[in-house]
Structure formats: structure tokens, C-alpha cells
N, CA, C and O atoms as a GROMACS GRO file, in nm:
protein
  452
    1LEU      N    1  -1.587   1.434   8.026
    1LEU     CA    2  -1.486   1.388   7.934
    1LEU      C    3  -1.542   1.391   7.793
    1LEU      O    4  -1.650   1.337   7.768
    2LEU      N    5  -1.469   1.455   7.696
    2LEU     CA    6  -1.512   1.463   7.558
    2LEU      C    7  -1.451   1.348   7.478
    2LEU      O    8  -1.333   1.316   7.491
    3ARG      N    9  -1.532   1.291   7.399
    3ARG     CA   10  -1.483   1.181   7.316
    3ARG      C   11  -1.449   1.232   7.176
    3ARG      O   12  -1.508   1.331   7.131
    4GLY      N   13  -1.356   1.168   7.106
    4GLY     CA   14  -1.326   1.199   6.967
    4GLY      C   15  -1.194   1.266   6.947
    4GLY      O   16  -1.144   1.265   6.834
    5GLY      N   17  -1.134   1.324   7.044
    5GLY     CA   18  -1.002   1.383   7.030
    5GLY      C   19  -1.004   1.509   6.945
    5GLY      O   20  -1.098   1.588   6.953
    6LYS      N   21  -0.900   1.527   6.865
    6LYS     CA   22  -0.883   1.649   6.786
    6LYS      C   23  -0.965   1.646   6.658
    6LYS      O   24  -0.970   1.746   6.587
    7GLY      N   25  -1.026   1.540   6.628
    7GLY     CA   26  -1.101   1.530   6.503
    7GLY      C   27  -1.036   1.426   6.414
    7GLY      O   28  -0.917   1.399   6.425
    8GLY      N   29  -1.113   1.370   6.328
    8GLY     CA   30  -1.061   1.263   6.243
    8GLY      C   31  -1.060   1.303   6.098
    8GLY      O   32  -1.001   1.404   6.059
    9PHE      N   33  -1.126   1.225   6.020
    9PHE     CA   34  -1.123   1.242   5.875
    9PHE      C   35  -1.189   1.374   5.833
    9PHE      O   36  -1.143   1.439   5.740
   10GLY      N   37  -1.295   1.411   5.902
   10GLY     CA   38  -1.366   1.535   5.867
   10GLY      C   39  -1.277   1.658   5.882
   10GLY      O   40  -1.279   1.746   5.797
   11SER      N   41  -1.201   1.663   5.990
   11SER     CA   42  -1.113   1.779   6.009
   11SER      C   43  -0.999   1.779   5.906
   11SER      O   44  -0.953   1.885   5.864
   12MET      N   45  -0.954   1.661   5.866
   12MET     CA   46  -0.851   1.655   5.762
   12MET      C   47  -0.905   1.708   5.630
   12MET      O   48  -0.836   1.780   5.558
   13LEU      N   49  -1.029   1.674   5.597
   13LEU     CA   50  -1.089   1.723   5.474
   13LEU      C   51  -1.104   1.875   5.478
   13LEU      O   52  -1.079   1.942   5.378
   14ARG      N   53  -1.145   1.928   5.592
   14ARG     CA   54  -1.160   2.074   5.604
   14ARG      C   55  -1.024   2.141   5.591
   14ARG      O   56  -1.013   2.248   5.532
   15ALA      N   57  -0.919   2.079   5.647
   15ALA     CA   58  -0.786   2.136   5.640
   15ALA      C   59  -0.734   2.136   5.495
   15ALA      O   60  -0.663   2.227   5.453
   16GLN      N   61  -0.769   2.034   5.423
   16GLN     CA   62  -0.728   2.026   5.283
   16GLN      C   63  -0.796   2.135   5.201
   16GLN      O   64  -0.738   2.186   5.105
   17GLY      N   65  -0.915   2.171   5.236
   17GLY     CA   66  -0.988   2.274   5.165
   17GLY      C   67  -1.018   2.232   5.023
   17GLY      O   68  -1.062   2.120   4.999
   18GLY      N   69  -0.994   2.319   4.930
   18GLY     CA   70  -1.024   2.292   4.790
   18GLY      C   71  -0.909   2.232   4.714
   18GLY      O   72  -0.916   2.220   4.592
   19ARG      N   73  -0.802   2.195   4.782
   19ARG     CA   74  -0.685   2.142   4.711
   19ARG      C   75  -0.714   2.011   4.639
   19ARG      O   76  -0.659   1.986   4.531
   20MET      N   77  -0.799   1.928   4.697
   20MET     CA   78  -0.829   1.801   4.632
   20MET      C   79  -0.915   1.823   4.507
   20MET      O   80  -0.900   1.752   4.408
   21ALA      N   81  -1.004   1.921   4.512
   21ALA     CA   82  -1.091   1.947   4.398
   21ALA      C   83  -1.017   2.014   4.284
   21ALA      O   84  -1.065   2.012   4.171
   22SER      N   85  -0.903   2.074   4.311
   22SER     CA   86  -0.831   2.146   4.206
   22SER      C   87  -0.757   2.053   4.112
   22SER      O   88  -0.715   2.096   4.005
   23GLN      N   89  -0.739   1.926   4.148
   23GLN     CA   90  -0.670   1.830   4.062
   23GLN      C   91  -0.772   1.763   3.972
   23GLN      O   92  -0.836   1.665   4.011
   24LYS      N   93  -0.787   1.815   3.852
   24LYS     CA   94  -0.884   1.760   3.757
   24LYS      C   95  -0.823   1.638   3.688
   24LYS      O   96  -0.704   1.635   3.659
   25THR      N   97  -0.905   1.541   3.664
   25THR     CA   98  -0.857   1.419   3.599
   25THR      C   99  -0.859   1.436   3.448
   25THR      O  100  -0.944   1.506   3.392
   26THR      N  101  -0.766   1.370   3.382
   26THR     CA  102  -0.766   1.367   3.236
   26THR      C  103  -0.787   1.225   3.185
   26THR      O  104  -0.794   1.202   3.065
   27ASN      N  105  -0.797   1.131   3.277
   27ASN     CA  106  -0.813   0.991   3.240
   27ASN      C  107  -0.957   0.950   3.267
   27ASN      O  108  -0.999   0.933   3.381
   28TYR      N  109  -1.031   0.935   3.160
   28TYR     CA  110  -1.172   0.898   3.173
   28TYR      C  111  -1.195   0.752   3.135
   28TYR      O  112  -1.307   0.714   3.103
   29SER      N  113  -1.092   0.671   3.137
   29SER     CA  114  -1.103   0.532   3.093
   29SER      C  115  -1.196   0.450   3.183
   29SER      O  116  -1.262   0.359   3.135
   30ALA      N  117  -1.200   0.482   3.310
   30ALA     CA  118  -1.282   0.404   3.403
   30ALA      C  119  -1.428   0.450   3.402
   30ALA      O  120  -1.514   0.385   3.462
   31CYS      N  121  -1.457   0.560   3.334
   31CYS     CA  122  -1.594   0.610   3.327
   31CYS      C  123  -1.676   0.522   3.233
   31CYS      O  124  -1.623   0.441   3.157
   32ARG      N  125  -1.807   0.540   3.241
   32ARG     CA  126  -1.897   0.462   3.157
   32ARG      C  127  -1.974   0.556   3.064
   32ARG      O  128  -1.996   0.673   3.096
   33ASP      N  129  -2.014   0.502   2.948
   33ASP     CA  130  -2.097   0.582   2.859
   33ASP      C  131  -2.243   0.565   2.898
   33ASP      O  132  -2.273   0.499   2.998
   34LEU      N  133  -2.333   0.623   2.821
   34LEU     CA  134  -2.474   0.621   2.858
   34LEU      C  135  -2.535   0.481   2.854
   34LEU      O  136  -2.637   0.456   2.918
   35SER      N  137  -2.475   0.390   2.778
   35SER     CA  138  -2.528   0.254   2.774
   35SER      C  139  -2.464   0.164   2.880
   35SER      O  140  -2.499   0.046   2.890
   36GLY      N  141  -2.371   0.217   2.960
   36GLY     CA  142  -2.314   0.142   3.071
   36GLY      C  143  -2.182   0.074   3.043
   36GLY      O  144  -2.127   0.007   3.130
   37ARG      N  145  -2.129   0.090   2.922
   37ARG     CA  146  -2.002   0.027   2.890
   37ARG      C  147  -1.886   0.118   2.932
   37ARG      O  148  -1.898   0.240   2.926
   38ARG      N  149  -1.776   0.058   2.975
   38ARG     CA  150  -1.660   0.138   3.014
   38ARG      C  151  -1.595   0.196   2.888
   38ARG      O  152  -1.589   0.131   2.784
   39LEU      N  153  -1.547   0.319   2.901
   39LEU     CA  154  -1.486   0.387   2.787
   39LEU      C  155  -1.356   0.318   2.745
   39LEU      O  156  -1.323   0.316   2.627
   40LYS      N  157  -1.282   0.263   2.842
   40LYS     CA  158  -1.157   0.193   2.808
   40LYS      C  159  -1.186   0.070   2.723
   40LYS      O  160  -1.111   0.039   2.630
   41THR      N  161  -1.295   0.000   2.752
   41THR     CA  162  -1.331  -0.118   2.675
   41THR      C  163  -1.360  -0.078   2.530
   41THR      O  164  -1.320  -0.148   2.437
   42LEU      N  165  -1.430   0.032   2.513
   42LEU     CA  166  -1.462   0.079   2.377
   42LEU      C  167  -1.336   0.121   2.302
   42LEU      O  168  -1.319   0.087   2.185
   43SER      N  169  -1.247   0.193   2.370
   43SER     CA  170  -1.126   0.238   2.302
   43SER      C  171  -1.034   0.120   2.271
   43SER      O  172  -0.968   0.119   2.166
   44ASP      N  173  -1.028   0.020   2.359
   44ASP     CA  174  -0.947  -0.099   2.333
   44ASP      C  175  -1.001  -0.176   2.213
   44ASP      O  176  -0.924  -0.225   2.130
   45ALA      N  177  -1.134  -0.187   2.204
   45ALA     CA  178  -1.195  -0.257   2.090
   45ALA      C  179  -1.165  -0.184   1.960
   45ALA      O  180  -1.140  -0.246   1.857
   46GLN      N  181  -1.169  -0.052   1.964
   46GLN     CA  182  -1.141   0.028   1.845
   46GLN      C  183  -0.995   0.012   1.803
   46GLN      O  184  -0.966  -0.003   1.685
   47ARG      N  185  -0.902   0.016   1.900
   47ARG     CA  186  -0.760  -0.002   1.869
   47ARG      C  187  -0.732  -0.141   1.813
   47ARG      O  188  -0.651  -0.156   1.722
   48LEU      N  189  -0.800  -0.243   1.867
   48LEU     CA  190  -0.783  -0.380   1.818
   48LEU      C  191  -0.834  -0.392   1.674
   48LEU      O  192  -0.770  -0.457   1.592
   49ALA      N  193  -0.947  -0.331   1.644
   49ALA     CA  194  -1.001  -0.334   1.509
   49ALA      C  195  -0.906  -0.267   1.411
   49ALA      O  196  -0.886  -0.316   1.300
   50GLU      N  197  -0.846  -0.155   1.450
   50GLU     CA  198  -0.750  -0.086   1.364
   50GLU      C  199  -0.625  -0.173   1.342
   50GLU      O  200  -0.572  -0.180   1.231
   51TYR      N  201  -0.580  -0.240   1.448
   51TYR     CA  202  -0.462  -0.326   1.438
   51TYR      C  203  -0.489  -0.443   1.343
   51TYR      O  204  -0.404  -0.476   1.260
   52ILE      N  205  -0.606  -0.503   1.355
   52ILE     CA  206  -0.640  -0.616   1.269
   52ILE      C  207  -0.653  -0.571   1.124
   52ILE      O  208  -0.611  -0.642   1.032
   53SER      N  209  -0.712  -0.453   1.103
   53SER     CA  210  -0.731  -0.405   0.966
   53SER      C  211  -0.599  -0.368   0.899
   53SER      O  212  -0.591  -0.367   0.776
   54SER      N  213  -0.496  -0.338   0.978
   54SER     CA  214  -0.368  -0.300   0.920
   54SER      C  215  -0.274  -0.420   0.906
   54SER      O  216  -0.154  -0.402   0.883
   55LYS      N  217  -0.326  -0.541   0.919
   55LYS     CA  218  -0.243  -0.661   0.912
   55LYS      C  219  -0.173  -0.673   0.778
   55LYS      O  220  -0.054  -0.703   0.773
   56ASP      N  221  -0.246  -0.651   0.668
   56ASP     CA  222  -0.186  -0.663   0.535
   56ASP      C  223  -0.073  -0.563   0.518
   56ASP      O  224   0.032  -0.597   0.462
   57GLU      N  225  -0.092  -0.441   0.566
   57GLU     CA  226   0.012  -0.339   0.553
   57GLU      C  227   0.137  -0.380   0.632
   57GLU      O  228   0.249  -0.363   0.584
   58ARG      N  229   0.117  -0.434   0.752
   58ARG     CA  230   0.232  -0.477   0.832
   58ARG      C  231   0.307  -0.592   0.764
   58ARG      O  232   0.430  -0.594   0.763
   59LEU      N  233   0.232  -0.686   0.706
   59LEU     CA  234   0.296  -0.798   0.637
   59LEU      C  235   0.372  -0.750   0.513
   59LEU      O  236   0.483  -0.797   0.486
   60GLN      N  237   0.313  -0.657   0.438
   60GLN     CA  238   0.382  -0.603   0.321
   60GLN      C  239   0.510  -0.531   0.362
   60GLN      O  240   0.613  -0.544   0.296
   61GLU      N  241   0.503  -0.456   0.470
   61GLU     CA  242   0.621  -0.384   0.518
   61GLU      C  243   0.730  -0.483   0.560
   61GLU      O  244   0.848  -0.463   0.530
   62ALA      N  245   0.691  -0.590   0.630
   62ALA     CA  246   0.789  -0.691   0.672
   62ALA      C  247   0.851  -0.761   0.551
   62ALA      O  248   0.972  -0.785   0.548
   63ASN      N  249   0.769  -0.792   0.451
   63ASN     CA  250   0.821  -0.856   0.330
   63ASN      C  251   0.915  -0.763   0.255
   63ASN      O  252   1.017  -0.806   0.203
   64ARG      N  253   0.880  -0.635   0.249
   64ARG     CA  254   0.964  -0.537   0.181
   64ARG      C  255   1.100  -0.527   0.251
   64ARG      O  256   1.204  -0.521   0.186
   65LYS      N  257   1.099  -0.524   0.386
   65LYS     CA  258   1.224  -0.518   0.461
   65LYS      C  259   1.310  -0.642   0.435
   65LYS      O  260   1.431  -0.632   0.419
   66THR      N  261   1.245  -0.758   0.431
   66THR     CA  262   1.318  -0.882   0.407
   66THR      C  263   1.379  -0.883   0.267
   66THR      O  264   1.494  -0.922   0.249
   67GLU      N  265   1.300  -0.839   0.168
   67GLU     CA  266   1.352  -0.836   0.032
   67GLU      C  267   1.469  -0.737   0.020
   67GLU      O  268   1.568  -0.766  -0.047
   68ASN      N  269   1.458  -0.624   0.086
   68ASN     CA  270   1.567  -0.527   0.083
   68ASN      C  271   1.694  -0.584   0.145
   68ASN      O  272   1.804  -0.562   0.096
   69LYS      N  273   1.676  -0.658   0.254
   69LYS     CA  274   1.791  -0.716   0.321
   69LYS      C  275   1.857  -0.822   0.232
   69LYS      O  276   1.980  -0.828   0.223
   70ILE      N  277   1.776  -0.903   0.165
   70ILE     CA  278   1.830  -1.005   0.074
   70ILE      C  279   1.906  -0.938  -0.039
   70ILE      O  280   2.016  -0.980  -0.075
   71GLU      N  281   1.846  -0.832  -0.096
   71GLU     CA  282   1.913  -0.760  -0.205
   71GLU      C  283   2.046  -0.700  -0.160
   71GLU      O  284   2.145  -0.705  -0.233
   72ARG      N  285   2.049  -0.645  -0.039
   72ARG     CA  286   2.174  -0.589   0.015
   72ARG      C  287   2.281  -0.698   0.024
   72ARG      O  288   2.396  -0.676  -0.013
   73HIS      N  289   2.241  -0.815   0.074
   73HIS     CA  290   2.337  -0.926   0.086
   73HIS      C  291   2.385  -0.973  -0.051
   73HIS      O  292   2.502  -1.004  -0.069
   74LEU      N  293   2.293  -0.978  -0.147
   74LEU     CA  294   2.331  -1.021  -0.281
   74LEU      C  295   2.426  -0.921  -0.346
   74LEU      O  296   2.525  -0.961  -0.408
   75ARG      N  297   2.397  -0.792  -0.332
   75ARG     CA  298   2.486  -0.691  -0.390
   75ARG      C  299   2.624  -0.698  -0.327
   75ARG      O  300   2.726  -0.686  -0.395
   76HIS      N  301   2.626  -0.720  -0.196
   76HIS     CA  302   2.755  -0.731  -0.128
   76HIS      C  303   2.832  -0.854  -0.177
   76HIS      O  304   2.952  -0.846  -0.204
   77ALA      N  305   2.763  -0.965  -0.190
   77ALA     CA  306   2.829  -1.088  -0.235
   77ALA      C  307   2.882  -1.071  -0.377
   77ALA      O  308   2.992  -1.116  -0.407
   78GLU      N  309   2.804  -1.007  -0.464
   78GLU     CA  310   2.850  -0.985  -0.601
   78GLU      C  311   2.972  -0.892  -0.604
   78GLU      O  312   3.065  -0.913  -0.682
   79ARG      N  313   2.970  -0.788  -0.519
   79ARG     CA  314   3.081  -0.695  -0.514
   79ARG      C  315   3.208  -0.766  -0.466
   79ARG      O  316   3.317  -0.743  -0.519
   80VAL      N  317   3.193  -0.852  -0.366
   80VAL     CA  318   3.309  -0.926  -0.315
   80VAL      C  319   3.364  -1.018  -0.424
   80VAL      O  320   3.485  -1.030  -0.439
   81LEU      N  321   3.275  -1.081  -0.499
   81LEU     CA  322   3.321  -1.171  -0.604
   81LEU      C  323   3.388  -1.096  -0.717
   81LEU      O  324   3.485  -1.146  -0.776
   82LYS      N  325   3.339  -0.977  -0.749
   82LYS     CA  326   3.402  -0.900  -0.856
   82LYS      C  327   3.544  -0.860  -0.818
   82LYS      O  328   3.632  -0.851  -0.903
   83ASP      N  329   3.566  -0.835  -0.690
   83ASP     CA  330   3.699  -0.799  -0.644
   83ASP      C  331   3.790  -0.921  -0.634
   83ASP      O  332   3.912  -0.908  -0.638
   84GLY      N  333   3.731  -1.039  -0.621
   84GLY     CA  334   3.810  -1.161  -0.604
   84GLY      C  335   3.830  -1.233  -0.736
   84GLY      O  336   3.818  -1.173  -0.843
   85GLU      N  337   3.862  -1.362  -0.728
   85GLU     CA  338   3.897  -1.437  -0.849
   85GLU      C  339   3.775  -1.491  -0.923
   85GLU      O  340   3.788  -1.531  -1.039
   86ARG      N  341   3.657  -1.495  -0.859
   86ARG     CA  342   3.541  -1.555  -0.924
   86ARG      C  343   3.444  -1.449  -0.974
   86ARG      O  344   3.323  -1.459  -0.950
   87ALA      N  345   3.492  -1.350  -1.040
   87ALA     CA  346   3.409  -1.240  -1.086
   87ALA      C  347   3.313  -1.282  -1.197
   87ALA      O  348   3.220  -1.208  -1.229
   88ASP      N  349   3.334  -1.400  -1.256
   88ASP     CA  350   3.250  -1.443  -1.368
   88ASP      C  351   3.124  -1.515  -1.323
   88ASP      O  352   3.046  -1.559  -1.408
   89ALA      N  353   3.099  -1.530  -1.192
   89ALA     CA  354   2.987  -1.612  -1.148
   89ALA      C  355   2.890  -1.541  -1.053
   89ALA      O  356   2.850  -1.602  -0.954
   90PRO      N  357   2.849  -1.415  -1.076
   90PRO     CA  358   2.753  -1.352  -0.985
   90PRO      C  359   2.616  -1.417  -0.991
   90PRO      O  360   2.544  -1.416  -0.891
   91SER      N  361   2.578  -1.472  -1.106
   91SER     CA  362   2.447  -1.538  -1.115
   91SER      C  363   2.445  -1.664  -1.029
   91SER      O  364   2.342  -1.698  -0.970
   92GLU      N  365   2.558  -1.731  -1.022
   92GLU     CA  366   2.568  -1.850  -0.937
   92GLU      C  367   2.551  -1.812  -0.789
   92GLU      O  368   2.484  -1.881  -0.713
   93VAL      N  369   2.613  -1.702  -0.751
   93VAL     CA  370   2.600  -1.654  -0.613
   93VAL      C  371   2.456  -1.615  -0.584
   93VAL      O  372   2.401  -1.645  -0.477
   94ARG      N  373   2.395  -1.546  -0.680
   94ARG     CA  374   2.255  -1.505  -0.661
   94ARG      C  375   2.166  -1.627  -0.641
   94ARG      O  376   2.077  -1.627  -0.556
   95GLU      N  377   2.189  -1.730  -0.720
   95GLU     CA  378   2.109  -1.852  -0.708
   95GLU      C  379   2.130  -1.919  -0.572
   95GLU      O  380   2.034  -1.964  -0.509
   96LYS      N  381   2.256  -1.924  -0.526
   96LYS     CA  382   2.284  -1.982  -0.394
   96LYS      C  383   2.218  -1.900  -0.283
   96LYS      O  384   2.160  -1.957  -0.190
   97MET      N  385   2.225  -1.769  -0.294
   97MET     CA  386   2.163  -1.683  -0.193
   97MET      C  387   2.011  -1.700  -0.193
   97MET      O  388   1.949  -1.701  -0.087
   98ASN      N  389   1.952  -1.712  -0.311
   98ASN     CA  390   1.808  -1.732  -0.319
   98ASN      C  391   1.768  -1.863  -0.253
   98ASN      O  392   1.670  -1.870  -0.179
   99ARG      N  393   1.845  -1.968  -0.281
   99ARG     CA  394   1.815  -2.096  -0.218
   99ARG      C  395   1.832  -2.088  -0.066
   99ARG      O  396   1.751  -2.143   0.009
  100PHE      N  397   1.937  -2.020  -0.022
  100PHE     CA  398   1.960  -2.005   0.121
  100PHE      C  399   1.848  -1.925   0.186
  100PHE      O  400   1.801  -1.960   0.295
  101SER      N  401   1.805  -1.817   0.122
  101SER     CA  402   1.701  -1.733   0.181
  101SER      C  403   1.568  -1.806   0.190
  101SER      O  404   1.490  -1.782   0.283
  102LYS      N  405   1.540  -1.894   0.094
  102LYS     CA  406   1.415  -1.970   0.100
  102LYS      C  407   1.421  -2.078   0.207
  102LYS      O  408   1.319  -2.110   0.268
  103SER      N  409   1.538  -2.135   0.229
  103SER     CA  410   1.549  -2.242   0.328
  103SER      C  411   1.570  -2.188   0.470
  103SER      O  412   1.545  -2.260   0.566
  104ASN      N  413   1.616  -2.062   0.485
  104ASN     CA  414   1.643  -2.003   0.617
  104ASN      C  415   1.583  -1.862   0.627
  104ASN      O  416   1.658  -1.765   0.637
  105PRO      N  417   1.449  -1.849   0.624
  105PRO     CA  418   1.391  -1.714   0.626
  105PRO      C  419   1.414  -1.641   0.758
  105PRO      O  420   1.413  -1.518   0.760
  106GLU      N  421   1.436  -1.715   0.868
  106GLU     CA  422   1.456  -1.649   0.998
  106GLU      C  423   1.588  -1.573   1.003
  106GLU      O  424   1.604  -1.483   1.086
  107TYR      N  425   1.683  -1.608   0.917
  107TYR     CA  426   1.810  -1.537   0.912
  107TYR      C  427   1.792  -1.392   0.867
  107TYR      O  428   1.867  -1.303   0.908
  108PHE      N  429   1.693  -1.369   0.782
  108PHE     CA  430   1.672  -1.238   0.724
  108PHE      C  431   1.570  -1.154   0.800
  108PHE      O  432   1.537  -1.044   0.756
  109LYS      N  433   1.520  -1.202   0.912
  109LYS     CA  434   1.427  -1.124   0.993
  109LYS      C  435   1.500  -1.005   1.052
  109LYS      O  436   1.618  -1.014   1.085
  110GLU      N  437   1.429  -0.892   1.066
  110GLU     CA  438   1.488  -0.774   1.129
  110GLU      C  439   1.508  -0.801   1.277
  110GLU      O  440   1.428  -0.872   1.338
  111LYS      N  441   1.614  -0.747   1.334
  111LYS     CA  442   1.647  -0.773   1.473
  111LYS      C  443   1.548  -0.708   1.570
  111LYS      O  444   1.528  -0.761   1.679
  112ASP      N  445   1.487  -0.594   1.534
  112ASP     CA  446   1.400  -0.521   1.627
  112ASP      C  447   1.260  -0.575   1.634
  112ASP      O  448   1.179  -0.523   1.710
  113GLU      N  449   1.226  -0.680   1.557
  113GLU     CA  450   1.090  -0.733   1.561
  113GLU      C  451   1.072  -0.831   1.674
  113GLU      O  452   0.963  -0.885   1.692
   0.00000   0.00000   0.00000
């Protein structure tokens, strides 16, 4: 009586042939460099450093968007007033909008943030 049957893992590997070796990897994140650190750890640290260094730029961009939105609202309010009966008070509207924007900054946040 022969033990082992038709073959196990070894025969499956032989049947596969070179098909497994033909799939080259493009993801080297789990590999290590010569000092033993994982490459993903190094790339994550580099991306984090870039993100932190661009903080001022992101804040300036957010402030610019907020100011543009406030200006759009002010121009619209002034245009509505010019068409209506209180066309003589755009400075009053601007002052009210400025006070409102300072007391409610979350109203002027962009929706996609």
C-alpha cells in the first residue's frame, strides 16, 4: 500500500510551474532598508513631514476661501439693497455682515472640508 495519494502541495507547485513567479510585485512597502526599517514607515514619516510643513499654506488657502465667500455675500447683499428701497445704506450692511462673520465663522466654512 502506497501512502500519500496523488501528491500534495509539491505537485500543485509543479503544476503551477512558473506562473507564480511571473507576477512581479510593485509594492515594496513591507520591505526593509539596509538599516532594518520598513520602507512604508519611512515614506509615511516623509509624507507627515510634508503635511506639517504645508500647514501655513493650507491655513492661508482656507482663510482666502473664507474671505472670498464673505465678499460674495457682501456683494450680493449690496446688490439686493440697491435694487430695493434701502439703496443708501450698503456700508451699514457691510458692517452688519462683518459683525455676523466674526461672531459666526462656522457659517462661512466651505462645505467640502
